[in-house]
Phi, psi and omega in degrees: 000317178304314182295322180293322183283342185305318180236028180292341177293337178258331181238096185298332180297337178291324175296317178302315181293324179296316179294321177297321179296317179298317180300325180280332181286324191289311343277166181214157177279328181223140173227131181223146172232119184248132176250108184283156171069191185259342185304318182248018174105340177061055183244158174238120175253133183217151173229131180237127184305326182271339186241354180084205188263146181203139174243134174241137179297320176223142180288159174292174186301312183293318179293322178298320177294318177302309181292326178298321178293320176295319180299314178298321178299315181287327178294341176281359176103004178284141186272336181197164174230124181227116180230121181245009176210166185297323181298317180291322177302323184285358175292334175231346178246144180286161181297132180084355181289125184048072186300338181280001181261115182262328174210162186208136173230125184220145178227145176278145175248126185246151178273187184296338179268004179083010178269145180289120180248355179189164176229125178253126183219154174232138180241147175054063184268158174246008182280171181266204184291346181275001183297314180299319179297324179295316178295318180297327180291344181261359186300320182297318180296320178290327176296317179294326175299315179299318179297313179297322179295318180298314179297317180299318180292319180295318178295317179297321179295318178296323180292329186266354186259141170284126187297320185287313188258345184067011169278169175294152181259186184296326179302312180292323178303312181297321181289315179297324181300325182271322193257322191254318187291331180304335180290345179257016191295340180294328184207093186215124175262136174248119185246119180256127184237126177242127182276126182274134171089009180297315181300317180294318179297317179300320183284323186264327185245349179103158184292335177299317179291326175296321177295319178299319178301311182294321178296320180295316178300314181298319180297317180290326175299316180296322181288326186280321189251115179276072180210154177275349187269072181239126187223143163256110188259351178201189183305307181236024183246132179231148176229137176235132169253128185238099181279147166061024181256332182089158186295317182299313180295320180298316180293322178299316180294322177297318178297320178295320179297312179301318181295313182297319180288324178298323178295337179262005176089013180244150183227144182228159169250131185238000000 
């Protein structure tokens, strides 16, 4: 498990294999590792004996409530949660909650600052009293995975961001175009924005004023369009992909953007 987790931040299949390995060692019907919040990506990795391995970017409503209760339990200073009967389960879960769960063993994973960065749990185990100790012995490896994942995400974010505007850059645009955007192909607006007069401002008022212009345009783009697909693809060129909004809404938002920038003395072509 240690070896698999060492580079699981780069190879997600290694996390899947690590959870499967834990499930076979204990043994258990389900093994999950949940990373709460946005600091470490907010992901749920799970292995189910009947369904195999699966990663979800965010857990479903019931699973999120389940993990939220465990998180509150651990934030109160408890070191582990071990329930082998319905009565113990109901100390933090309501009656009938996740009816397919017969027993549960969970441990908190903490980062170098002592903050909870993950929760490792096994459900419906056939193991003995040493199961909790086995999970606890793996906490450091999962903690290092979280640390490596955070660094990996930060480096990737820096690589994908335009330094001046903090929007995504052309590298990210090219990748999203191939990998992420096709899932929205049923209803997707592509908005191309060209800033008018950048060259003239740079020549007459200096590049500092040109930079202010671009930052202002980027800020208003971010305010107008509720989407993650915002890019600066060239000197004065911006692209927005707007999924699931429809043509009428897309045009309305473009008009609002033009109006707000005009009020600030800047003009764009859309």
